[in-house]
N, C-alpha and C positions, 0 to 999 in steps of 0.2 A: 504494500500500500504506500501511497505517497505521504510525505510529511506535511502536506498542505499546499496552499498556493496553486499555481497552475501546473506544477509538476505532475506528471502522470495522467493529465487529462488528454484523452485521445482527440484526434481531429477526425470528424466524419468526412470521408471522402467518397465520392461516387464518380463513375466513369460514364458520362453521358454518351460520348462517341462510341464507347464499347458496347453500351446497351443498344444504341441505334444500329450498330453494325451487326450485332447478334440477332436482333429482331429482323433485320433485312435479310440476313443469311437464312434464317428459318423460313421466311416467306418466299424468297426468290430461289433458293437453292435446295435446302434440305427437304422441305415439305414436297415440292414438285418431284424431287429425286425419289422420295419414298413412294409417291404415286406411280412413277414410272416403274420402279422395281416391283411394286405390288402388281401392276398390270402385266408385267413380263412374267412373273411367277404364275399369275392366273392363266395366262395363255398356255404356258408350258404344261401346267398341271391339267388344264382342260384337255389338251391333246393326249396326255397320258391316261386320263380317266376314260376317254373315248376308246383308246387302244385296249384298255383292260375291262371294257363293259362285260358284265356277267361274271366277273371274277371278284373274289374278296379284295384283291389288290385295288380294283377300280373303286369299290365303295370306300375302302380305307383312304385312298387318295382324295376322294371327294370330301371326306370328313376333315382331312388335313387341310385341304383348300379352304373349307369353310372356316376353320379355326384361324388360318393364316389371314383371311379377310378381316376377321374380328380383331386380330392383333394389329394389323395395319391401321384399322380404323381407330383403335385405342391409342396407338402411338401418335397418329395425327392429332387426336384430341389433346394428348399431353403436350405435344409440341405447340399446338395452338394456344393452350393455356400458358405455356412458358413465354411465348411471344407476347401475349397480352400482358403478362406480369412484367416483362422487361419494359414494355412501352408505358405501363402504369407507374412503375418505379421511377422511370426517367422523369415523367411529368410530376409525379408525387414529390420527389425531392425538390424540384424547382419550385413548385407551388408552396411547399413548406418553408423554403428559404425566403420566399417573397412575403409570406404571412409573418414569419418571425422578424424579418427586417422591419415590417410595418409596425409590429408591436414594440420593438426596441426603439424605433425612431421616436416614439412618444416620450421616451425618457431622456432624450438628448437635450442639452440646454439650447435655448433659442440662439440662432445664429446672430453674431454681432457684426458681421460684415468685415471683420478684420482678419480673416483667414486663421482664426484660432489664436492670434497673438494679442 
């Protein structure tokens, strides 16, 4: 623990450009890539299911494909939530800073026009 004063007080830092870049990557690269990968797997699996029609392997592949679709959908949902959280945190920090500055401004002495001298 600190002995008092400003020692040991952390400074809250946030990385707005990093949050923006991460949200943009999720929206423009990662989520579309997952959609493409999911579609590719669906096509390949559908071909295999057709080839194994009437066999236990065919019905097993169909079950796997259905589960895959659920997993892709769940992953997209989590990534969408992450993107929203990144965007919200970015604006939340900014808005909180603005509100805090407004509150603290009330406690500043009136300006004397002498540049603080």
